[in-house]
N, C-alpha and C positions, 0 to 999 in steps of 0.2 A: 492654629492646627499644626501638629507635629509632622515630622517627616514620615513616620510610619503610617499615619492616617492618610497623608497625601499619596502614598504608594498603593493604597487599597483600591481595588477595582470597583466598578459600579455594582451594587448589590443592595438587597433590602437591609434596613438598619435595625429591624426588630428581631433579628435571628438569635437563637440560642447559641451557646458556645459550640456545641456539636454541629448544629446546622450550618454554621459559618464555614465548616470544613467540607460541606457537601453541595453547596450551591453558590453560583454567581450568574451573571447574565448569560455567559456562554455555556453554562451547564444546564440551564432550564430549557424546556422544550422550545424549539425555534418558533417565533411568532409567524403568523401567516404572511406578513409583508416580506419576510426573508425566505419564504419557501419559493424560490425563484428558478430552481433547476427543472427544466422541461426535458422531454425525451431527447431532443437534439443536443442538449447540453451534455447529457451522459454519453451520447455517441461521440461528440467532439472531445470529451474528456478522455475516452479510451483510445480514440485515434491519436490524440496528442500524446498519451502516455506510452503507446506502443512504439512511437517513433523516437527512439533514443539509442545511444551507442550500444548498450548492453543487449537490447533486442536485436540490433543489427548483427551482432556477433554470436548470437545464441546458438546458431546452427554450426558454428565453427568447431566447437568442442565435440559436437556429435560426429562431424566428418573426420576430425582428427582421431576420434575414438575408434573409427573403422567403419562407420555407416556410409552408404552412398548418399548423394545429395537428396534424392527423393525419399529415402528412408528417414533422413534427418528432418526433412520438411514434414513428412507424415507424422513424425513424433511431435513436432511443434503443434500441428493441428489437433492431434489427440490430447496433448497436455493442456493446452489452453481451452480446448472444448470441454474437457472434464472439469477444470477448475472454475469455469464461468458460473455453473449452477450454485457452487458454494458461495461465490461472491454475491449472487442475487439472494440466496437464502439468508445470509448473515446481514445483508443490507435491509431486508424487509422490516425488522423492528424500527430501524431508523427512519424509513420512509413512511411507516404507519404512524408512529408516535413522535417523530421529529426530535429524537434525542441522539447524541453522539455515542461513540464507542465506550468511553468511560462510564456513562450512565447505563448503557445496555449491559455492561459487564456486572453492574450491581445486582441485576435481576438474578443472576446465577451464582456469583461468587460472594454476594453480600455487600452491604454499603461500605464496610471497611475492608473486607477481603478482596474487593476488586482493585485495591490500590497496588497490590503487587503486580497484577496483570498490566495495569496502566504504566507502572514504572518500568516493567520489563520491556514493553513496546516503545515507550518514550526514550529510554536510553539507547536502544537500537536506532531509533530515528535520528537522534543527535549524531551518533557515530556515522551513520550512512550519509547524513547531510554533508559532513566533511569530505567523505570519500567521493561522493558524486560531484561536489564542488571542485575537487582536485581534477577529476576527469573533464569537467567544464573548462578548467584552466587550459587544458591541452587544446580545446577547440578555439579558445581565444588566441593562443599562440599561432595557430595556423591562419586564422583570420588576419591577425596583425602582420604576419609574414607576407600575405597576399597584398597588403597595402604598402608596407614598408619592409622590403627584404632584409634591410640592415638590422631589423629587430632580432634576427637569429644570431647576430654577432655582438649583442650587448655584453660588455665586459662584466665579469662576476665580481661583486664586492662583498659577498656573504661568506662567512667561514664554512669550512667543510663540515663542522659539527651541526650546522643547520639542516643538513640533509637535502638542500636544494640550492639553486643559484638565483641570481638576480632576475634573469629573464623569466624563469619558470614561476618564481614567486610573484613577480609583477602580474603575470597572466592569471595566476590563481586568484590574486587579490582583486583584480579587475572583475573577474567573474563573480567573486564573493560580493563585491560592491554593487554590481548591477542587479544582484538578486534581492537586495534589501528593500527596494520599493515594492516589489511583488508581495513581500510578506505583509506589508501594511494593509492590503485589501482583505476584507472579510470573505468568508467562504462563499456567500451569496453573490459577491461581486467578482471573485477571482475566476469565475467561469468564463469571463471574456478573454482571459489569457489563454485558456485552453482552446477557445474558438479560434483565436489568431494562430496558435500553434497548429491546430488541425488544418488550417488553410495554407499556411506557409511551408511547414516542414514536409508534407507529402510532395509538394511541388519540387522542393529541393531534392528529395529522395528519388523521385522519378527522373529528374534531370541527371543526377549522379549515375543512376542505373543505365540510362540510355548512353550517356557520355562514355562510360567504361566499355560498353559493348561496341560502340563505334570505334573507340580507340584501340580495342583489342581485335577488331575485325571478326567478332564472334563472341560466344559466351565463355570461351576458354575450356581447358581440359578437365576441370573438376566435374563438370556436368557429365562427362563420359567416364568418370572414374568409378569402377565398381566397388562394392563393399569388400573389405578385407577380412570381415568376420563371417562366420557361418555357424549354423546349428544353434545350440543353446547359448553360445557366446554372443551371437547376433541378437537373439531374443532378449537376453538380459541387458545388452547394450541399448536396445530400444526402450526397454522398461526404465532403465536409468535415465535415458534422455527425456522420456515423457515425464518422469517424476521430477527432473530438474526444472522443467517448465512450471510444473505445479508448485514446487517448493519456492520458486522465485516469486510466486504470487501470494505466499502465505501472509505476508504483512498486509497486503491489500484486501485479502479475505477477512482478516481480523478487523481492520479499520473501515470496512465497507459502510457501517452506519454513519460515519463522519460526513460523507458527502450525501448519502441518501437522506440525511436529516433535513436537507434543503430541498428535497424533491417537492414539486408542486402537487403531484399526485403519486400514489404508490406505484402505479403502472409505469411511471417515467423511469423508475429505478429497476424495472424488471426486464422486459424483453430487449430494450436497447442495449443493456449491459450483456445479456445472455448471448446476443448475436455479435456485438462489436468486439468483444474481448478475443475470441478465437480468430475472427477475420482480420483484425488489425495487426495482431502479433504475427500471424502467419504470413501476411503480405510483406511485412518489414523484414522478417527473417529470410524470405525468398530473395528480396533485394540484396541482402547481405551475402547470400550464397553466390548469386550471379556476379555481383561486383567483385567478390574475392576470386572467383574463377577467372574473371577477365583479367584481374591483376597478375595472375600467374602467366597468362599469355603475354602481358606487357613487360613484366619485370623478371620473369623466370622463377618467381616464388609467389605463393599465396599470401596476400596481405589482408588479414581478417579485420583489422581495425580500420574503419573508414577514415579516421583522423590521420593515422599513419599513412594511408594511401593518398589522401589529399596533400599531406606534407611532401610525399614523393613527387607529386605533380609540380611542386614549386622548386624542385632541385634543378640546377643548371640555369638556363636562361628562358624561363617560360614567357609566352606571349602575353600581351595585355588581356586578350580574351580568356586565356587560361587563368590568369590571376583573378580576373573578375568572377569567373565561374567558381573558383576555389573559395573566394571571399564570400559569395552568396551562399554556398553550401555550408561552409564553416559557420557563418552567422546563423543559418537556420538550425544547425546542430547546437549552437549556443542556446537558442530559444527552446529547442527540444530538451536539452539538459536542464535548463531553468525550470520548465514546466514539470518535468519529472521530479526534480528536487522539491518543488513546492508541494506537489500532490502526494508524493510518497513519504516525505520526510518532514518538511516544515509544518504543514497543517497537522500531521499526525502528532508530532512533538508538541505543538501548541495545544491541541485538545487534551493530551495526556498531562502536560504540566499544569494545565488549568485545573484538572481534577486533583492533582497532588497538592497544589497551593492555591485554592480558589479565592482566598482573600486578597492575594497580591498579583496573581497571574491570570491573564485571559489568553485567548488563542493568539492574538497578535503578539503579546509579550513573549509567550512561549515560543513562537516562531523565531523571534529575534534571539532568544536564549539559545536555541538550537544552532543558529548561525554563528553565534559567539563561540559556542563549544566546538563547532566544526572548524573554526579558525584556530582556536587555541590548542586543539589536539594535534596540530601539525600532521595532517593526514598523509602527506607524501612520505613521511618517515614510517608510518604504519604500513603503507603499501610496500615500501622497500625493505622493511625489517624482516619480513617473512613472506615467502612465496605462498604460504597457505592462509594469509590473513583474510583475503576476500572470501576464500572458500570457508573459512571459519565463520565469518559473518553470515554467509548464505546458509551454512549448516545450522547455526544457532537460530536463525529465523524460522526454521522448520518447526521448532517446538511451539511456535504460535498456533500450530494446528491443533494442539491439545486444548488450548483456550477456545478456539473456534468450535471444536467438537462439543465442549460443555455448553457454550452459548447457544448453538443451533439446537441441541437436544432439549435444552431448557425451554426455548421458545416454542418449538413445534410439538414436543412430546409431553413435557411435564406441565407447563402452564398453558399450553395449547392456545397461544396468541393472546392470553389475558395479561394485562399489565395493571399495576396499581401505582400510577404515576406519582401520587402524593407521597407514598411510602418510599420512593426513591430519593427523597430530599430531606428525610429526617432520620434520627437514630433512636426512635422510640422502640421499646422492646416488643410492642404489639404489632409492629409493622411486618409486612410480608417478607421484606428483605433483611430483617434483623438476624434471622437464623440463630446462630450461637455467638453472642457478643459481636454481632455484625459480620461474622465469617461463616460461610457455608462449607462445612467440613466435607460434604459430599462432593462438591465441586473440586476441592483441593485434592481429595483422594483420587478422583478421576484424572485430574490434571497431572498429578505425579505419576499415575499409572501409564498415561500416554507418553511421558518422558522416559520412564524406566525401560520400556520395551525397545527404545531407540538409543539408549545412552551408550551402549557398547559400540554400536555402529557409528555414533557421533564421535566417539574417541578415535575411531579409525579414520574419519574424515579430517581430523586434525593431525594425522600423521602417526598414530599408534598402530601397532600390529594387533589385529583382532581376527577372530574366526570368520571364515567366508559366510557362514549362515548369518552372523550378526551384520555383515556388510549387506547381504541380500535384504534383510529386514529393514535396514536403514535406507536402502535404495527406494523402498516404498514407504518412507517414514511419514509422509503426509497422511496416507491412509491408515497406517498402523497407529500413528499418534491420535488422529482424529477418531478413528474407529474404536480404539481401546478406551479413550476418554469418554466417548459417547456411551458405550456399553456399560462401563463402570458407573457412570453418573446415573444412567437409567436404572440399573440394578439397585444402587444405594437409595434412590428415591422410592423404589418399591418397598424396600425394607424400612426406610425411615422417611415417610412422607413429609413434605414441607408444608408450611402454613399456606393455605389458599388453594393448594392443588386439588383438594376434594371438590371445590366449587367449579373447577375447570373440567366439566364433564364432556365437552366437545370443543373442537377447534373453532374459535371465533375471536377475531381481533377486536378487543374491547378494553377500555379503561374502566375498571371496576370502581375506581375512586370517584368517578363523576357519572358513571352509568352511560357513557357515550361509546357506542360501538361503530365499527366500520363495515359490518357485514350488511347483507340485504334483508336479514331477518329482524326480529324485534329486539335482539340483543341477548347476551348471555344471561343465565339465571342470576348470577351474582350482580350483574348490572341492573336487572329488573328489581332486585331487592334494594339496591342502592338508590334507585331513582324510579320507583314503581309508579308514582303519580304523574310522571312527566314523559310525554312522547318526545321522540327525537328523530331527526332526519336520518334516513338510511343512506343518503349520499355519502360516499367515502370521504371526499375532500372536506365537505362542510362539517361532517361529524368529527373528524380529526382536528380541524381548526377550532371547533368548540371545546374539545378536550384540552388543547394547548392553552387557550385563553383561560380556561377554568383553573388549570394547574398553576399557571404563572401568577394568577391572582390570589391563590390560596396557600401555596407552599411558603 
C-alpha cells in the first residue's frame, strides 16, 4: 500500500470520483452512539465558553467609549440576548439531522458552492487559533511567575527579527503544546473538557472578583463614574456596543450545527443555549467591570486585562498566599483559553478542512492542521504589526452573518424543515442540492448583497476614511448583512424556485429521502410518497436515529 493510500481516512471504498470529495466518516450524519450531548452539556459548554479573557474585557471598550458601567452591562445583556436565538435557529438542522456546518451549508449553497463558505470560515478559524494561543501564552507566563519568579528574568537568545523573546516564546509554545492532547478527542468526548472548565473557571473568577474587592476595600470609582456621552451620541454608542457583542458571536452562529449534531435530542440544543448564552456572558463581563474598577482603587489606574492585573499582583515581594492565588487563577484562565480555542477554532477548522479534503482529512487531523498554522503564522508578529489587526479579524467575521442569513432562510422559509439527506452526499444532476453545476446562484447573489451593504463601513473599520452613514450601517452590520441576504435569497427563490421547494408546502422537519419525519404528524407529503407503505414512529429521537442509520448505509 502506497503512502497516499495510507494517508486516506476511513470511508466507503465504492465511492465514485465526485462522491469521494463529498463524504467521509466525519461528514456523514452522526450515528446514534455518538449523539451524547445532553442539555447540561450545552449549558456547561456556554458557561465554559463565556469564561475567557475576551469576555472579561468586553465591557472595557464600552466604558472607555463613554458609557457608564451599567449602560455597558445592559448593552452586553441585550447583545447576547439578541444573538442567542440566531444560534439556536442555525443549530436546529444539526440537532435534527445530526450533520455539521459544512453539510448544512450544502442545502443552501449547493454541494460545490458550499466549499467557499467552508473555506472562508476555516481560514478564519486557523488564524484565530494562533491569536488565541498567543493570549494563552500570557496566562502561562503569569502562572510560571507565580511558581518561579525568576522566569520573568530569563535571558533572551532570540533575534529581534523574531518579534518575540525567549521567555514569551517559551510560554506560547507551552500553551500550544498542552493544547494538542485536547484536539485528539472527538466532539462527542470533548464535552468533558467543557464540563471541567465550567466547574473550575467560575470558581477562579469568583475568587478573583472577591479578592479584588477586598484588596481595594470596595468596588472602586468606575462604578460611580457617569456616562460622558449624551443624546444621540450615547444612543449610537450603545447600539455599537450591542452590535459588537453580536458580531463577536458571528462565527459561533455560523458553526452552531457542529456541536448541535451531537445532541441526544433536538431540545437539548434549544432552550439551554437560549438561556445560557446571555446569562454566562453577562455575568463574566460584570466580573470584569468590578475587578477593573477595583484595580483603579488599588493602583491608581484601571487595568482591564485580568492577566495584566494578576501580573501586577506578583510585582515586588508577594506573599506565598498571593502567589498561590495568582497561580490558581492563572491556571484556570489557561483552561478557559484552551476550551475557547478548542470550541471556537480547533473544532471549527477541523470540520471545515474535512469538507475541503474529505479523502485525507478528518476533524482530528483538521484540528492539528489549525494548530500547526497557528504556530507557523507567528501570531505575536501579527498582533504587533498593526494595532487594527484584531479589529480587522473581528470585522471580517461579521460577514459570516450573510452566510447565516441564507442558511436560516433556506431551512425555515424555502425548504421548511425538509431535508434530502442522500442528495447531500452525491453530485448527480437530479439531486435537490445540485442547483446549477453544484452551485446555487441565488445563495451567492444573496451572500454578496449582504456583504456589499457593509463593504464601505468595513473599509472604515480597517482605518479608511468613510462617510458617517456607512459607519452607522456597518455598526449594525450583523442585522444588515443577515437581513439583506435573507430578503434577497427569499426574493430570488420566489422568482426562480429550487428543486423540491414545491413539495415543502408546510414546515415539517423530515428527511424525504427516507420518509422519516420528526414531527408529531404522519409526515410531510413528500415523505408519504417516498415511503407510503411504511409507518414510522413519531417520536423525535427514534425517528431521527432511523434516518441517520438509513443514510449512512445507503450513501
